[in-house]
PQR file with spaces between the fields and no chain letter, atoms N, CA, C, O and H, PARSE charges and radii, in Angstrom:
ATOM       1  N    ARG     1     120.533  144.840  210.239 -0.4000 1.5000
ATOM       2  CA   ARG     1     119.583  143.815  210.056 -0.0000 2.0000
ATOM       3  C    ARG     1     118.908  144.037  208.515  0.5500 1.7000
ATOM       4  O    ARG     1     118.676  143.074  207.784 -0.5500 1.4000
ATOM       5  N    LYS     2     118.685  145.142  208.204 -0.4000 1.5000
ATOM       6  CA   LYS     2     117.999  145.767  206.840 -0.0000 2.0000
ATOM       7  C    LYS     2     118.963  144.965  205.809  0.5500 1.7000
ATOM       8  O    LYS     2     118.516  144.099  205.056 -0.5500 1.4000
ATOM       9  H    LYS     2     118.874  145.924  208.798  0.4000 1.0000
ATOM      10  N    LEU     3     120.398  145.360  205.854 -0.4000 1.5000
ATOM      11  CA   LEU     3     121.612  144.805  205.100 -0.0000 2.0000
ATOM      12  C    LEU     3     121.450  143.503  205.096  0.5500 1.7000
ATOM      13  O    LEU     3     121.274  142.881  204.049 -0.5500 1.4000
ATOM      14  H    LEU     3     120.760  146.063  206.466  0.4000 1.0000
ATOM      15  N    LYS     4     121.502  142.784  206.609 -0.4000 1.5000
ATOM      16  CA   LYS     4     121.715  141.443  206.493 -0.0000 2.0000
ATOM      17  C    LYS     4     120.407  140.824  205.743  0.5500 1.7000
ATOM      18  O    LYS     4     120.648  139.830  205.059 -0.5500 1.4000
ATOM      19  H    LYS     4     121.645  143.290  207.459  0.4000 1.0000
ATOM      20  N    GLU     5     119.221  141.218  205.772 -0.4000 1.5000
ATOM      21  CA   GLU     5     118.270  140.510  205.108 -0.0000 2.0000
ATOM      22  C    GLU     5     118.332  140.910  203.163  0.5500 1.7000
ATOM      23  O    GLU     5     117.972  140.069  202.340 -0.5500 1.4000
ATOM      24  H    GLU     5     119.025  142.025  206.329  0.4000 1.0000
ATOM      25  N    THR     6     118.689  141.877  202.886 -0.4000 1.5000
ATOM      26  CA   THR     6     118.877  142.284  201.476 -0.0000 2.0000
ATOM      27  C    THR     6     120.111  141.231  201.036  0.5500 1.7000
ATOM      28  O    THR     6     120.095  140.679  199.935 -0.5500 1.4000
ATOM      29  H    THR     6     118.982  142.561  203.555  0.4000 1.0000
ATOM      30  N    MET     7     121.087  141.032  201.931 -0.4000 1.5000
ATOM      31  CA   MET     7     122.243  140.267  201.466 -0.0000 2.0000
ATOM      32  C    MET     7     121.645  138.604  201.396  0.5500 1.7000
ATOM      33  O    MET     7     122.025  137.803  200.542 -0.5500 1.4000
ATOM      34  H    MET     7     121.099  141.480  202.825  0.4000 1.0000
ATOM      35  N    GLU     8     120.738  138.321  202.370 -0.4000 1.5000
ATOM      36  CA   GLU     8     120.674  136.909  202.226 -0.0000 2.0000
ATOM      37  C    GLU     8     119.470  136.665  201.059  0.5500 1.7000
ATOM      38  O    GLU     8     119.276  135.584  200.503 -0.5500 1.4000
ATOM      39  H    GLU     8     120.429  138.972  203.064  0.4000 1.0000
ATOM      40  N    TYR     9     118.833  137.698  200.853 -0.4000 1.5000
ATOM      41  CA   TYR     9     117.922  137.621  199.673 -0.0000 2.0000
ATOM      42  C    TYR     9     118.614  137.765  198.212  0.5500 1.7000
ATOM      43  O    TYR     9     118.177  137.106  197.269 -0.5500 1.4000
ATOM      44  H    TYR     9     118.990  138.576  201.305  0.4000 1.0000
ATOM      45  N    ILE    10     119.595  138.556  198.078 -0.4000 1.5000
ATOM      46  CA   ILE    10     120.671  138.473  196.907 -0.0000 2.0000
ATOM      47  C    ILE    10     121.052  136.954  196.700  0.5500 1.7000
ATOM      48  O    ILE    10     120.872  136.363  195.635 -0.5500 1.4000
ATOM      49  H    ILE    10     119.951  139.090  198.845  0.4000 1.0000
ATOM      50  N    CYS    11     121.641  136.343  197.921 -0.4000 1.5000
ATOM      51  CA   CYS    11     122.586  135.259  197.780 -0.0000 2.0000
ATOM      52  C    CYS    11     121.553  134.207  197.666  0.5500 1.7000
ATOM      53  O    CYS    11     121.891  133.225  197.004 -0.5500 1.4000
ATOM      54  H    CYS    11     121.787  136.823  198.786  0.4000 1.0000
ATOM      55  N    ASP    12     120.292  134.207  198.204 -0.4000 1.5000
ATOM      56  CA   ASP    12     119.313  133.162  197.617 -0.0000 2.0000
ATOM      57  C    ASP    12     118.891  133.293  196.140  0.5500 1.7000
ATOM      58  O    ASP    12     118.791  132.319  195.393 -0.5500 1.4000
ATOM      59  H    ASP    12     120.018  135.005  198.741  0.4000 1.0000
ATOM      60  N    SER    13     118.634  134.646  195.751 -0.4000 1.5000
ATOM      61  CA   SER    13     118.256  134.672  194.483 -0.0000 2.0000
ATOM      62  C    SER    13     119.256  134.026  193.644  0.5500 1.7000
ATOM      63  O    SER    13     118.860  133.217  192.805 -0.5500 1.4000
ATOM      64  H    SER    13     118.715  135.437  196.358  0.4000 1.0000
ATOM      65  N    VAL    14     120.693  134.314  193.775 -0.4000 1.5000
ATOM      66  CA   VAL    14     121.739  133.857  192.990 -0.0000 2.0000
ATOM      67  C    VAL    14     121.882  132.467  192.720  0.5500 1.7000
ATOM      68  O    VAL    14     122.073  131.919  191.635 -0.5500 1.4000
ATOM      69  H    VAL    14     121.015  134.971  194.456  0.4000 1.0000
ATOM      70  N    SER    15     121.729  131.834  194.171 -0.4000 1.5000
ATOM      71  CA   SER    15     122.122  130.487  194.208 -0.0000 2.0000
ATOM      72  C    SER    15     120.715  129.964  193.606  0.5500 1.7000
ATOM      73  O    SER    15     120.911  128.803  193.249 -0.5500 1.4000
ATOM      74  H    SER    15     121.573  132.279  195.053  0.4000 1.0000
ATOM      75  N    GLU    16     119.746  130.235  193.417 -0.4000 1.5000
ATOM      76  CA   GLU    16     118.669  129.853  192.659 -0.0000 2.0000
ATOM      77  C    GLU    16     118.703  129.656  191.214  0.5500 1.7000
ATOM      78  O    GLU    16     118.637  128.666  190.485 -0.5500 1.4000
ATOM      79  H    GLU    16     119.586  131.179  193.707  0.4000 1.0000
ATOM      80  N    THR    17     118.859  131.250  190.982 -0.4000 1.5000
ATOM      81  CA   THR    17     119.206  131.191  189.664 -0.0000 2.0000
ATOM      82  C    THR    17     120.160  130.193  189.031  0.5500 1.7000
ATOM      83  O    THR    17     119.845  129.492  188.069 -0.5500 1.4000
ATOM      84  H    THR    17     118.912  132.054  191.574  0.4000 1.0000
ATOM      85  N    ALA    18     121.669  130.165  189.791 -0.4000 1.5000
ATOM      86  CA   ALA    18     122.437  129.269  189.099 -0.0000 2.0000
ATOM      87  C    ALA    18     121.901  127.876  189.173  0.5500 1.7000
ATOM      88  O    ALA    18     122.109  127.074  188.262 -0.5500 1.4000
ATOM      89  H    ALA    18     121.925  130.734  190.572  0.4000 1.0000
ATOM      90  N    ARG    19     121.298  127.613  190.111 -0.4000 1.5000
ATOM      91  CA   ARG    19     120.730  125.980  189.898 -0.0000 2.0000
ATOM      92  C    ARG    19     119.539  125.912  188.830  0.5500 1.7000
ATOM      93  O    ARG    19     119.350  124.841  188.253 -0.5500 1.4000
ATOM      94  H    ARG    19     121.129  128.265  190.851  0.4000 1.0000
ATOM      95  N    GLU    20     118.693  127.068  188.536 -0.4000 1.5000
ATOM      96  CA   GLU    20     117.651  126.821  187.652 -0.0000 2.0000
ATOM      97  C    GLU    20     118.509  126.826  186.305  0.5500 1.7000
ATOM      98  O    GLU    20     117.876  126.383  185.346 -0.5500 1.4000
ATOM      99  H    GLU    20     118.847  127.937  189.005  0.4000 1.0000
ATOM     100  N    TYR    21     119.713  127.200  186.050 -0.4000 1.5000
ATOM     101  CA   TYR    21     120.335  127.283  184.841 -0.0000 2.0000
ATOM     102  C    TYR    21     121.395  126.386  184.698  0.5500 1.7000
ATOM     103  O    TYR    21     122.178  126.471  183.752 -0.5500 1.4000
ATOM     104  H    TYR    21     120.227  127.559  186.829  0.4000 1.0000
ATOM     105  N    GLY    22     121.485  125.477  185.622 -0.4000 1.5000
ATOM     106  CA   GLY    22     122.245  124.507  185.416 -0.0000 2.0000
ATOM     107  C    GLY    22     123.942  124.521  185.909  0.5500 1.7000
ATOM     108  O    GLY    22     124.830  123.698  185.687 -0.5500 1.4000
ATOM     109  H    GLY    22     120.849  125.408  186.390  0.4000 1.0000
ATOM     110  N    VAL    23     123.957  125.688  186.588 -0.4000 1.5000
ATOM     111  CA   VAL    23     125.389  126.013  186.997 -0.0000 2.0000
ATOM     112  C    VAL    23     125.667  125.824  188.633  0.5500 1.7000
ATOM     113  O    VAL    23     126.520  126.390  189.317 -0.5500 1.4000
ATOM     114  H    VAL    23     123.235  126.356  186.769  0.4000 1.0000
ATOM     115  N    GLU    24     124.765  124.941  188.994 -0.4000 1.5000
ATOM     116  CA   GLU    24     124.708  125.183  190.778 -0.0000 2.0000
ATOM     117  C    GLU    24     125.822  125.190  191.455  0.5500 1.7000
ATOM     118  O    GLU    24     126.454  124.134  191.449 -0.5500 1.4000
ATOM     119  H    GLU    24     124.072  124.481  188.438  0.4000 1.0000
ATOM     120  N    GLY    25     126.301  126.188  192.113 -0.4000 1.5000
ATOM     121  CA   GLY    25     127.374  126.564  192.954 -0.0000 2.0000
ATOM     122  C    GLY    25     128.127  127.598  192.242  0.5500 1.7000
ATOM     123  O    GLY    25     129.115  127.996  192.859 -0.5500 1.4000
ATOM     124  H    GLY    25     125.788  127.046  192.118  0.4000 1.0000
ATOM     125  N    ASN    26     127.933  128.085  191.202 -0.4000 1.5000
ATOM     126  CA   ASN    26     128.798  129.051  190.449 -0.0000 2.0000
ATOM     127  C    ASN    26     128.255  130.524  190.447  0.5500 1.7000
ATOM     128  O    ASN    26     127.743  131.079  189.475 -0.5500 1.4000
ATOM     129  H    ASN    26     127.131  127.761  190.701  0.4000 1.0000
ATOM     130  N    TYR    27     128.449  131.069  191.695 -0.4000 1.5000
ATOM     131  CA   TYR    27     127.820  132.305  192.096 -0.0000 2.0000
ATOM     132  C    TYR    27     128.066  133.601  191.104  0.5500 1.7000
ATOM     133  O    TYR    27     127.247  134.512  191.227 -0.5500 1.4000
ATOM     134  H    TYR    27     128.865  130.618  192.485  0.4000 1.0000
ATOM     135  N    VAL    28     128.899  133.732  190.334 -0.4000 1.5000
ATOM     136  CA   VAL    28     129.285  134.487  189.346 -0.0000 2.0000
ATOM     137  C    VAL    28     128.431  134.318  188.360  0.5500 1.7000
ATOM     138  O    VAL    28     127.831  135.314  187.957 -0.5500 1.4000
ATOM     139  H    VAL    28     129.564  132.992  190.234  0.4000 1.0000
ATOM     140  N    ASP    29     128.186  133.039  187.756 -0.4000 1.5000
ATOM     141  CA   ASP    29     127.251  133.099  186.564 -0.0000 2.0000
ATOM     142  C    ASP    29     125.572  133.338  187.155  0.5500 1.7000
ATOM     143  O    ASP    29     124.701  133.993  186.582 -0.5500 1.4000
ATOM     144  H    ASP    29     128.674  132.230  188.083  0.4000 1.0000
ATOM     145  N    GLY    30     125.463  132.682  188.305 -0.4000 1.5000
ATOM     146  CA   GLY    30     124.201  133.102  188.780 -0.0000 2.0000
ATOM     147  C    GLY    30     123.881  134.332  189.162  0.5500 1.7000
ATOM     148  O    GLY    30     122.698  134.641  189.308 -0.5500 1.4000
ATOM     149  H    GLY    30     126.171  132.150  188.771  0.4000 1.0000
ATOM     150  N    ALA    31     124.911  135.227  189.383 -0.4000 1.5000
ATOM     151  CA   ALA    31     124.652  136.752  189.526 -0.0000 2.0000
ATOM     152  C    ALA    31     124.432  137.235  188.294  0.5500 1.7000
ATOM     153  O    ALA    31     123.547  138.085  188.205 -0.5500 1.4000
ATOM     154  H    ALA    31     125.872  134.976  189.265  0.4000 1.0000
ATOM     155  N    ASN    32     125.156  136.834  187.060 -0.4000 1.5000
ATOM     156  CA   ASN    32     125.085  137.295  185.870 -0.0000 2.0000
ATOM     157  C    ASN    32     123.936  137.286  185.114  0.5500 1.7000
ATOM     158  O    ASN    32     123.483  138.088  184.297 -0.5500 1.4000
ATOM     159  H    ASN    32     125.876  136.143  187.132  0.4000 1.0000
ATOM     160  N    ILE    33     123.472  136.018  185.621 -0.4000 1.5000
ATOM     161  CA   ILE    33     122.255  135.825  184.969 -0.0000 2.0000
ATOM     162  C    ILE    33     121.236  136.291  185.350  0.5500 1.7000
ATOM     163  O    ILE    33     120.406  136.701  184.539 -0.5500 1.4000
ATOM     164  H    ILE    33     123.840  135.366  186.284  0.4000 1.0000
ATOM     165  N    ALA    34     120.986  136.361  186.999 -0.4000 1.5000
ATOM     166  CA   ALA    34     119.991  136.997  187.706 -0.0000 2.0000
ATOM     167  C    ALA    34     119.986  138.725  187.255  0.5500 1.7000
ATOM     168  O    ALA    34     118.925  139.336  187.133 -0.5500 1.4000
ATOM     169  H    ALA    34     121.660  136.027  187.657  0.4000 1.0000
ATOM     170  N    GLY    35     121.044  139.233  187.085 -0.4000 1.5000
ATOM     171  CA   GLY    35     121.302  140.681  186.903 -0.0000 2.0000
ATOM     172  C    GLY    35     120.517  140.674  185.444  0.5500 1.7000
ATOM     173  O    GLY    35     119.506  141.340  185.220 -0.5500 1.4000
ATOM     174  H    GLY    35     121.906  138.737  187.184  0.4000 1.0000
ATOM     175  N    PHE    36     120.998  140.026  184.741 -0.4000 1.5000
ATOM     176  CA   PHE    36     120.495  140.183  183.194 -0.0000 2.0000
ATOM     177  C    PHE    36     118.860  139.940  183.151  0.5500 1.7000
ATOM     178  O    PHE    36     118.100  140.569  182.416 -0.5500 1.4000
ATOM     179  H    PHE    36     121.819  139.485  184.923  0.4000 1.0000
ATOM     180  N    LYS    37     118.468  138.910  184.076 -0.4000 1.5000
ATOM     181  CA   LYS    37     117.005  138.839  183.840 -0.0000 2.0000
ATOM     182  C    LYS    37     116.270  140.244  184.308  0.5500 1.7000
ATOM     183  O    LYS    37     115.531  140.947  183.619 -0.5500 1.4000
ATOM     184  H    LYS    37     119.086  138.399  184.674  0.4000 1.0000
ATOM     185  N    ARG    38     116.711  140.465  185.770 -0.4000 1.5000
ATOM     186  CA   ARG    38     116.114  141.761  186.120 -0.0000 2.0000
ATOM     187  C    ARG    38     116.010  142.849  185.352  0.5500 1.7000
ATOM     188  O    ARG    38     115.017  143.566  185.478 -0.5500 1.4000
ATOM     189  H    ARG    38     117.311  139.893  186.330  0.4000 1.0000
ATOM     190  N    VAL    39     116.987  143.151  184.453 -0.4000 1.5000
ATOM     191  CA   VAL    39     117.154  144.274  183.566 -0.0000 2.0000
ATOM     192  C    VAL    39     116.340  143.990  182.384  0.5500 1.7000
ATOM     193  O    VAL    39     115.653  144.902  181.924 -0.5500 1.4000
ATOM     194  H    VAL    39     117.793  142.569  184.351  0.4000 1.0000
ATOM     195  N    ALA    40     116.334  142.704  181.776 -0.4000 1.5000
ATOM     196  CA   ALA    40     115.385  142.181  180.514 -0.0000 2.0000
ATOM     197  C    ALA    40     113.740  142.515  180.965  0.5500 1.7000
ATOM     198  O    ALA    40     112.873  143.036  180.263 -0.5500 1.4000
ATOM     199  H    ALA    40     116.892  141.963  182.150  0.4000 1.0000
ATOM     200  N    ASP    41     113.647  142.083  182.222 -0.4000 1.5000
ATOM     201  CA   ASP    41     112.234  141.974  182.786 -0.0000 2.0000
ATOM     202  C    ASP    41     111.722  143.713  183.055  0.5500 1.7000
ATOM     203  O    ASP    41     110.611  144.142  182.744 -0.5500 1.4000
ATOM     204  H    ASP    41     114.351  141.660  182.792  0.4000 1.0000
ATOM     205  N    ALA    42     112.697  144.436  183.622 -0.4000 1.5000
ATOM     206  CA   ALA    42     112.559  145.861  183.449 -0.0000 2.0000
ATOM     207  C    ALA    42     112.111  146.386  181.990  0.5500 1.7000
ATOM     208  O    ALA    42     110.977  146.819  181.786 -0.5500 1.4000
ATOM     209  H    ALA    42     113.599  144.088  183.875  0.4000 1.0000
ATOM     210  N    MET    43     112.948  146.320  181.152 -0.4000 1.5000
ATOM     211  CA   MET    43     112.720  146.575  179.696 -0.0000 2.0000
ATOM     212  C    MET    43     111.669  146.348  179.061  0.5500 1.7000
ATOM     213  O    MET    43     111.043  147.142  178.359 -0.5500 1.4000
ATOM     214  H    MET    43     113.869  145.968  181.318  0.4000 1.0000
ATOM     215  N    ILE    44     111.348  144.854  179.365 -0.4000 1.5000
ATOM     216  CA   ILE    44     109.745  144.567  178.638 -0.0000 2.0000
ATOM     217  C    ILE    44     109.034  145.343  179.539  0.5500 1.7000
ATOM     218  O    ILE    44     108.410  146.223  178.945 -0.5500 1.4000
ATOM     219  H    ILE    44     111.856  144.208  179.936  0.4000 1.0000
ATOM     220  N    ALA    45     108.870  145.365  180.842 -0.4000 1.5000
ATOM     221  CA   ALA    45     107.742  145.969  181.466 -0.0000 2.0000
ATOM     222  C    ALA    45     107.756  147.710  180.870  0.5500 1.7000
ATOM     223  O    ALA    45     106.697  148.331  180.790 -0.5500 1.4000
ATOM     224  H    ALA    45     109.376  144.651  181.325  0.4000 1.0000
ATOM     225  N    GLU    46     108.735  148.171  180.592 -0.4000 1.5000
ATOM     226  CA   GLU    46     108.774  149.297  180.000 -0.0000 2.0000
ATOM     227  C    GLU    46     108.598  149.518  178.371  0.5500 1.7000
ATOM     228  O    GLU    46     108.824  150.575  177.782 -0.5500 1.4000
ATOM     229  H    GLU    46     109.596  147.666  180.658  0.4000 1.0000
ATOM     230  N    GLY    47     108.243  148.553  177.908 -0.4000 1.5000
ATOM     231  CA   GLY    47     107.974  148.385  176.372 -0.0000 2.0000
ATOM     232  C    GLY    47     109.193  148.281  175.205  0.5500 1.7000
ATOM     233  O    GLY    47     109.022  148.383  173.990 -0.5500 1.4000
ATOM     234  H    GLY    47     108.060  147.694  178.387  0.4000 1.0000
ATOM     235  N    ILE    48     110.176  148.103  175.746 -0.4000 1.5000
ATOM     236  CA   ILE    48     111.457  148.563  175.103 -0.0000 2.0000
ATOM     237  C    ILE    48     111.894  147.351  174.124  0.5500 1.7000
ATOM     238  O    ILE    48     112.921  147.440  173.452 -0.5500 1.4000
ATOM     239  H    ILE    48     110.316  148.019  176.733  0.4000 1.0000
């Protein structure tokens, strides 16, 4: 159950990010962009 919720969250996040950046339907680009944004946000929060 927890895994399903996590996978749905990831899928929604990737899909939304792809749509936001004009590559709707491209899960590879959506995942790469979403991952980059998470790392960048964490670095900014740490003051790097």
